[in-house]
C-alpha positions as CSV (number, residue, x, y, z in Angstrom):
1,M,14.7,29.0,24.0
2,A,15.6,27.2,20.8
3,L,13.7,24.2,19.6
4,I,15.1,20.7,19.0
5,I,14.0,17.9,16.7
6,T,13.8,14.5,18.5
7,E,14.5,11.0,17.3
8,D,10.8,10.7,16.5
9,C,11.4,12.7,13.3
10,I,10.2,10.8,10.2
11,N,12.2,13.0,7.8
12,C,9.0,14.2,6.1
13,D,10.7,17.4,4.9
14,V,7.9,19.8,5.9
15,C,9.7,21.7,8.6
16,E,12.8,22.8,6.8
17,P,11.2,25.2,4.2
18,E,8.9,26.7,6.9
19,C,11.8,28.0,9.0
20,P,12.2,31.8,8.3
21,N,15.8,31.8,9.8
22,N,17.0,28.7,7.8
23,A,17.9,27.1,11.2
24,I,16.7,23.7,10.1
25,S,18.9,21.3,8.0
26,M,19.3,17.7,7.4
27,G,21.6,16.0,10.0
28,P,23.3,12.6,9.7
29,E,20.0,10.8,10.3
30,I,17.2,13.3,11.0
31,Y,16.6,17.0,10.7
32,V,18.4,19.3,13.2
33,I,17.9,22.8,14.4
34,N,20.8,25.2,14.8
35,P,20.1,26.9,18.2
36,D,22.2,29.9,17.2
37,M,19.7,30.6,14.4
38,C,16.4,29.5,16.0
39,T,14.3,32.3,17.4
40,E,11.1,30.1,17.7
41,C,9.9,32.4,14.9
42,V,9.9,35.4,17.2
43,G,10.0,38.4,14.9
44,H,8.3,36.5,12.1
45,F,5.3,34.6,13.4
46,D,3.2,34.2,16.6
47,E,4.2,30.5,16.9
48,P,7.0,28.3,15.7
49,Q,6.1,27.3,12.1
50,C,8.0,24.0,12.3
51,Q,5.9,22.9,15.2
52,V,2.7,23.9,13.4
53,V,3.5,21.7,10.3
54,C,5.2,18.8,12.1
55,P,2.9,15.7,11.6
56,V,4.5,13.8,14.5
57,D,4.9,16.5,17.1
58,C,8.7,15.9,17.5
59,I,9.9,19.5,17.9
60,P,9.8,20.5,21.6
61,K,11.7,23.3,23.3
62,D,15.4,22.6,23.9
63,D,16.1,22.7,27.6
64,N,19.8,23.1,26.8
65,H,19.2,26.5,25.1
66,V,16.9,28.4,27.4
67,E,16.1,32.0,26.2
68,T,13.5,34.5,27.1
69,T,11.2,36.1,24.5
70,E,13.4,39.3,24.8
71,Q,16.6,37.3,24.1
72,L,14.9,35.6,21.1
73,Q,13.9,39.1,19.8
74,I,17.5,40.3,20.1
75,K,18.7,37.2,18.3
76,Y,16.1,37.8,15.6
77,E,17.3,41.4,15.1
78,K,21.0,40.3,14.9
79,L,20.1,37.7,12.3
80,Q,18.2,40.3,10.3
81,Q,21.3,42.5,10.3
82,N,23.7,39.7,9.4
83,P,21.7,36.9,7.7
84,P,23.4,33.5,7.5
85,R,24.6,32.4,4.1
């Protein structure tokens, strides 16, 4: 399951550099997470790094992008073969 940044985001800039997949970017008003690139840090870390550093706890799982750990691992492997630019 990908993660999502809620409207509680304060644009503190700490999550974006922590994402190993470069899935986080600035949206029109707050940061956003590209679900096609979010692996919840599977393949990199034991827990999502954006959640670890977020001071306002505004990065829950995205119920619109449900994935198993196995699916996240496959996504991670594909991203490693073809890293986004």
